[in-house]
C-alpha positions in Angstrom: 0.0 -0.1 -0.1 3.1 2.2 0.2 3.1 5.2 2.7 -0.4 5.8 4.3 0.3 9.5 4.5 0.9 9.7 0.7 -1.0 8.9 -2.4 -0.7 5.1 -2.1 -4.2 4.2 -0.5 -5.9 6.3 -3.0 -4.0 4.9 -6.4 -4.3 1.4 -5.0 -8.2 2.0 -4.7 -8.5 3.8 -7.9 -6.7 1.2 -9.7 -8.7 -1.8 -8.4 -11.8 0.0 -9.2 -11.3 -0.9 -12.9 -12.9 -4.3 -13.7 -10.2 -4.9 -16.2 -7.6 -5.5 -13.7 -9.4 -8.5 -12.3 -9.5 -9.9 -15.9 -5.8 -9.9 -15.9 -4.6 -11.1 -12.6 -5.7 -11.6 -8.9 -5.0 -8.6 -7.0 -4.8 -8.4 -3.1 -3.5 -5.6 -0.8 -1.2 -5.7 1.9 -1.6 -2.5 4.1 -4.3 -1.0 6.4 -7.9 -1.4 6.0 -8.8 1.7 8.0 -6.7 3.7 5.6 -8.2 2.1 2.6 -11.6 3.0 4.0 -10.4 6.7 4.8 -9.5 6.8 1.3 -12.5 5.2 0.0 -14.6 7.8 1.8 -12.4 10.6 0.4 -13.1 9.1 -3.0 -16.8 8.3 -2.7 -15.9 4.7 -3.6 -18.3 2.1 -3.6 -15.8 -0.8 -3.4 -16.4 -3.3 -0.7 -13.2 -3.8 1.5 -12.7 -7.5 2.8 -10.2 -8.2 5.5 -8.2 -11.3 5.0 -5.4 -12.9 6.8 -3.7 -14.8 4.3 -4.1 -14.9 0.4 -6.1 -18.3 0.1 -8.6 -16.2 2.1 -9.0 -13.7 -0.7 -12.2 -13.6 -3.1 -10.5 -11.7 -5.9 -13.9 -10.3 -6.8 -14.2 -7.0 -9.0 -15.8 -4.6 -6.8 -14.1 -6.0 -3.7 -10.6 -5.3 -2.3 -9.1 -8.0 -0.4 -6.6 -6.6 2.1 -4.1 -8.3 4.3 -4.7 -5.9 7.1 -1.3 -5.3 9.4 -3.5 -2.5 11.5 -0.2 -0.4 12.1 -1.5 3.1 11.3 -2.8 5.3 13.9 -6.3 6.8 13.0 -5.3 10.4 13.3 -2.3 10.4 10.9 -2.5 13.3 8.7 -2.1 13.3 5.0 1.1 15.0 3.6 3.3 15.0 6.5 6.1 12.7 7.2 5.5 10.1 9.7 7.9 7.6 11.5 4.4 5.3 11.9 3.8 5.5 8.2 7.4 4.7 7.6 7.5 1.7 9.6 4.1 0.3 8.3 5.4 1.0 4.7 8.4 -1.3 5.7 6.5 -4.0 7.3 3.9 -4.3 4.1 7.2 -4.8 1.9 8.6 -7.3 4.4 5.2 -9.3 4.4 5.0 -9.1 0.6 8.7 -10.3 0.0 8.1 -13.3 2.4 4.8 -14.3 0.7 6.4 -14.0 -2.6 9.5 -16.2 -1.9 7.2 -18.7 -0.3 5.3 -18.8 -3.6 2.2 -17.8 -2.0 2.0 -14.7 -4.3 3.3 -14.5 -7.9 4.5 -10.9 -8.0 4.6 -7.4 -5.8 3.3 -4.1 -7.0 4.3 -1.5 -4.7 2.9 1.9 -4.2 5.2 4.8 -3.3 7.1 5.2 0.1 8.7 8.0 1.6 12.4 7.8 2.2 12.3 10.3 4.9 9.5 8.5 6.8 11.3 5.2 6.3 14.5 6.5 7.8 12.7 8.1 10.9 11.3 4.7 11.7 15.2 3.2 11.8 15.1 1.6 8.5 17.9 3.2 6.6 17.3 2.6 3.0 17.4 5.0 -0.1 14.3 3.3 -1.3 12.5 0.0 -2.5 15.4 -1.2 -4.5 17.7 -1.6 -1.7 15.0 -3.0 0.7 14.2 -5.8 -1.7 17.7 -6.6 -2.2 18.3 -7.3 1.3 15.2 -9.0 2.2 15.7 -11.3 -0.8 19.5 -11.8 0.0 20.2 -10.6 -3.2 23.8 -9.2 -3.5 22.9 -6.8 -6.8 19.8 -5.7 -8.3 19.2 -2.9 -10.9 16.7 -0.3 -11.1 14.9 -0.5 -14.2 12.0 1.9 -16.0 9.4 0.8 -18.5 7.4 3.1 -20.6 5.7 3.2 -23.7 8.7 4.4 -25.8 11.7 3.8 -23.5 12.8 0.8 -21.3 16.2 2.0 -19.3 18.4 0.1 -16.8 20.4 2.0 -14.5 24.2 0.8 -13.7 23.9 3.1 -10.6 20.7 4.7 -8.9 20.4 6.3 -5.3 23.7 8.0 -4.8 25.3 11.4 -5.7 26.9 11.9 -9.1 30.4 11.6 -7.9 30.0 8.8 -6.0 28.3 7.1 -9.1 31.1 7.9 -11.4 33.4 6.4 -9.0 31.2 3.3 -8.3 31.0 2.6 -12.2 33.4 0.2 -13.5 33.5 -2.3 -16.3 32.5 -5.4 -14.4 29.4 -3.7 -12.9 28.3 -2.5 -16.3 28.6 -5.9 -17.8 26.7 -7.5 -15.1 23.8 -4.7 -15.4 23.7 -5.4 -19.3 23.3 -9.0 -18.4 20.6 -8.2 -15.9 18.8 -6.0 -18.4 18.9 -8.6 -21.2 17.8 -11.4 -19.1 14.5 -9.2 -17.9 13.8 -8.2 -21.4 13.9 -11.8 -22.7 11.6 -12.7 -19.7 9.2 -9.8 -20.9 9.1 -11.1 -24.4 11.9 -9.9 -26.3 13.9 -12.8 -27.5 17.2 -10.9 -28.7 16.9 -7.5 -27.1 18.9 -4.6 -29.0 20.6 -3.1 -26.2 22.3 0.7 -26.2 24.8 1.8 -23.8 25.2 5.3 -22.5 28.3 7.0 -21.9 29.1 8.9 -19.1 30.2 12.3 -20.2 28.9 14.7 -22.9 29.3 13.2 -26.4 30.5 10.0 -24.7 33.8 11.6 -24.0 34.5 12.8 -27.6 37.3 10.5 -28.1 38.8 11.7 -24.9 38.2 15.3 -25.1 35.7 15.3 -22.0 36.1 13.5 -19.0 39.0 11.4 -17.9 38.6 8.3 -20.3 35.6 6.8 -18.3 33.9 5.7 -21.6 37.3 3.8 -22.5 38.2 2.4 -19.1 34.9 1.7 -17.6 32.3 1.0 -20.3 33.8 -0.1 -23.7 35.4 -3.1 -22.1 31.9 -4.3 -20.9 30.3 -3.9 -24.4 33.2 -5.8 -25.8 32.6 -8.7 -23.6 28.8 -8.7 -24.0 29.5 -8.8 -28.0 31.7 -11.6 -27.6 28.7 -13.4 -26.2 26.8 -12.9 -29.2 24.6 -10.3 -27.6 23.1 -7.5 -29.7 24.9 -4.5 -27.6 26.2 -1.5 -28.9 28.0 1.7 -27.2 29.0 3.7 -25.4 27.0 6.4 -27.2 26.4 9.8 -26.3 23.2 9.6 -23.9 21.3 12.3 -25.6 21.3 10.7 -29.1 21.2 7.1 -27.9 17.9 7.9 -25.7 16.5 9.7 -29.0 17.3 6.6 -31.2 15.6 4.3 -28.5 12.5 6.5 -28.3 12.1 6.3 -32.0 12.5 2.5 -31.7 16.1 1.6 -32.7 16.8 -0.1 -29.3 14.7 -2.2 -26.9 16.7 -1.3 -23.9 19.2 1.5 -22.9 22.0 1.2 -20.0 22.0 4.6 -18.2 25.0 5.4 -16.1 23.2 7.1 -13.4 19.9 8.2 -11.8 18.8 11.1 -13.7 20.3 10.0 -17.0 17.7 7.4 -17.3 14.9 9.1 -15.1 14.8 12.3 -16.8 13.7 11.0 -20.3 11.0 8.7 -18.9 9.4 11.3 -16.9 9.8 13.8 -19.4 7.5 11.3 -21.6 4.7 11.1 -18.8 4.8 9.9 -15.4 1.4 8.3 -15.6 2.9 5.7 -18.0 6.3 4.9 -16.2 6.7 1.8 -14.4 9.7 0.6 -12.0 10.8 -2.8 -12.2 13.7 -4.4 -10.0 16.0 -6.4 -12.2 17.9 -9.4 -10.7 15.4 -10.4 -7.9 14.4 -14.0 -7.5 10.7 -12.5 -7.4 8.9 -10.2 -9.6 8.4 -6.7 -8.5 7.1 -3.7 -10.2 6.2 -0.3 -9.0 4.6 3.2 -9.8 7.1 5.9 -11.0 6.4 8.5 -8.7 6.6 9.4 -5.3 4.1 9.9 -2.4 3.1 13.3 -3.9 2.5 14.7 -0.3 1.3 18.1 -1.8 -1.9 16.4 -3.3 -2.3 13.7 -0.7 -5.7 13.6 0.7 -7.4 15.6 -2.1 -8.4 12.8 -4.3 -6.5 14.0 -7.0 -4.0 11.3 -7.8 -3.7 9.5 -10.9 -3.8 5.9 -11.1 -2.7 5.2 -14.5 1.1 4.5 -13.3 -0.3 1.8 -10.9 -2.5 0.4 -13.7 0.5 0.1 -16.0 2.8 -1.5 -13.0 0.0 -4.1 -12.4 0.2 -5.0 -16.2 3.9 -5.2 -16.1 4.0 -7.6 -13.0 1.4 -9.8 -14.4 3.2 -10.3 -17.9 6.5 -11.0 -16.0 4.9 -13.4 -13.5 3.5 -15.1 -16.4 6.8 -16.1 -18.0 
């Protein structure tokens, strides 16, 4: 359900009001029944809320929302404010979802947004979902990946400062990221994905004119290794040109070197269609590509389109 003080409960209810969702998958919520009811009242929702203890108790009926209710949210929690209680609850929802997925009780996880400040206030010192999921599944390395109608982007580095990201990038990491991205796209239905790899510097270093040789040292060797495996991988290319070419259909996947290099283009094309997928996990996880939106939480204005897209992606990956 995400952070209860944000738009998570609202986008969950709005998404599950679409009968088409139940034609594609069997959704259930891990969260707080009272907060869903509060959001429902705000929206004038006619959905029936059904409290369950485990997935096998769910009815999976359109018009009814099945919820494993952890009951961790104080009744008077305000919308739009950082709350340690909401951060703690958000972590526990994820923790239970991962447990159920690892046990095979559920096929995929689709997450509503959490608030990093609230999470840390509750004593869970993670920069985001991606890192929590890696720890809870015992996965040493994962990659943040974004899906949108025209772009699919996997990140070599994500939640860290730019100087730290450049220092962190090396050829083995780039090579492993390419491999994770390729595996994910094959699972998503691309049998031989065309992968373009971004440079770090403007014009991909312009033959050493910009930067300190990062493209030649940190990226080109990884591309060469991928090509020796027979993979359809090209680069490093200037990011601006590569992203344009990928958006027009020349590439199926772009390997971005740092957070904003990948996030910027996807979000510029429309937040409502972006989906976050964690590559490298032993379970399927997708997410909305927006935050808790504290500025509009509790107003009923949140758009559920990204949640609908995230449910579609999770369903498609789980089927494969």
